[in-house]
Steps between C-alpha positions, in 0.01 A plus 500: 500500500348563847513854640759567771338476845545808722706451815332456838656824625388688190146371531491582871618854425227544239247346738589746776496789254160406359334414829664798668394745234145364497472506880640853511240612249218331692619679811516831308137448402418485870714809571318688223161411650621589852643836393224606258220338697441384858546192722138405420585497127804284571274272701247469214780414257647249746153347543482454123829311515386298801184389318638456148839342566378179672230442236741549210773291661254219559385520139863503385527138617877563519517395135825691461669278758354187338627620161851568628529169687331276241779239473388333177323778317166322529291806408557757223506870582171574322320275749637698794397825329142389428445393860650823635278719278185315608602511865563877496155559353352290781704693758361835387148358526565381857640841600190669356280265703698578818455873438125457469459269799734678745421862407861585420620816318405364160709697252829473692469131584391400147775701330774376732369145443508555124862618524593182687315288242686665211825440689391137536477454124839663450642275772452180297708650218769582758490135606612402151790744530589358842498144367764607247700680776425842346483718814604799288177486301299465820676803649422711193128415526494576874671835455264602220199405710626682808598817317169524316309437826670792677462737206135428425395483866667830585364680193142382551495559876648849458250587230188357665577470879320163480656176625277310258670673207836418657396132502396537136852617420644188662264277300589673174873455570454127561296455182755686286786297648326169429420584137802706402781346705438156657344337193764624251791408729371145547396464136859451386532200735178315422659297222847471653589140605507450875851383601346242734295329230619275219444697179278744692194272480201492736310194607186710570383243755153530646386812315356799687353278771837337565672836534229631732532191718875554538470875563196509730674418834774758445251756371281456805810528719595833340150638537488397865844656555387833354188489714719437805711809429186712482323366812653769729387763248145374507508513882634857499238615251227343712616632840668834423401602146675607181738752660662238727522260206671775301765546771563125516519473119745791480738327744449168323604640165836602640594138571442412135873557458557175685238316298670626185827334591346180633261461208782553251707234673210254493415570134860444397532189716184330375607389150846405632353291779256336260787393276707371793201298619426364152866409446520304827759717680365531857823637647498792259130556575555512876816709475330767291210518746735534799693785338179685417360466853827624651492805274141574602592479868797737476322758285187479712685556827652821363157616383337450841778699669464785249121513547538514878747790480355713222140384448311790657715767335462332162121481525480864607724617216325301229133522595454760775462515877166317510664187353780493761238485776515610864817418697660340194240223469547501122865406544406202715242393242764522226750295706251221563396496134866477401537194723193350333656571160820316595298195602305533178829510307596164646159374388572623145810283490327199657211537255747494212642173633155344544382613155816370335429166668138524372367476856186705436240331722705542819523874442121532497468324837769721656349822367158404634646458850680835469175670396335376819800621706484844335128529569538407867794738545313788333190441712709499817739787424332757274213598734744551788811643332368647174752548220786353706282197573445453126878503450552237771223285352682515166829396663335216694346357184835527320677311780247216488526493122879478502510222760242285321656546155838397640349181640322414174819553298703295748258211458497542122880472480 
């Protein structure tokens, strides 16, 4: 007898809880570093994220999305896991090479990169949970990871006053979560029949090479997207140094609340959209997308208004006067970043639609264009306007991204 599938509302609630709790904890890590350290320490930690995240996301190859949307179960889970393990090892090697070649703060960047790589291995187990509509299990893993990250980072930074040890705490939390939470939670599903497959069988078409060929365009697209997000950070680090990057990162972490909601919506939509597409119900597919985009627009408009009214006061209360900036500049930065987050939320939904339709190659082309737009905007705005220019560069790239993804999905339909 097949297990009872959780409701869409229940899964969305768990998705928001898990993503929200994890994002809150990641923000608390930044607050801990800001309060126990300095803006330069925050900047070093943010630089570690800016270097490690694009490399790891590129190496991820978006295998989780491919796993969730695989309409015929062509590849068994163990194949996804083997590729992900090998790719994370390669990612750590690339980060180490970047540290050596670019003279980056070695310990912080390597440890933050290791944390992201450990999260990457855990992520493929969470993909198996998502395929079976188990957002509750995903939320549990996210909350464990976030809570351990805050606890270990705070304890090690307080005891050593070293941001490198704080990064080591984050890496340890990610490793423990992978081994002690993600793998056991997914283990109970590995032999459960997939409701979309007759008798739960796999055709295992194409082997590892076949799976890599399918995943490569989407994986490259994700890596390029992560690089795009970090382009303004690279420009800030180059022109104004770690302290300015720390101020920008502190404001950026506050808008994670929006990403939490939008990411949870997209994660919950993806398996539903994949089934609607596979079952040949285009009206249901389009209707679900329209409802999600409307929800993003309404929630995002409220968020932009709130940031404009209370942004400076919030930054001052949470981080200190130096993060609010002169004449309330920090509030303006937060408002612009909130606008960028709303546009990014629409992209989350559009990406879910494109992935459900298995339109992977088009996403790579779009993300490449957006990367160029982000680079041009950062080069034009950051030298002249500093941190606020970096925020506007982020928003400009998000607007281009949203418009192009809409056009690709319209053509795909």
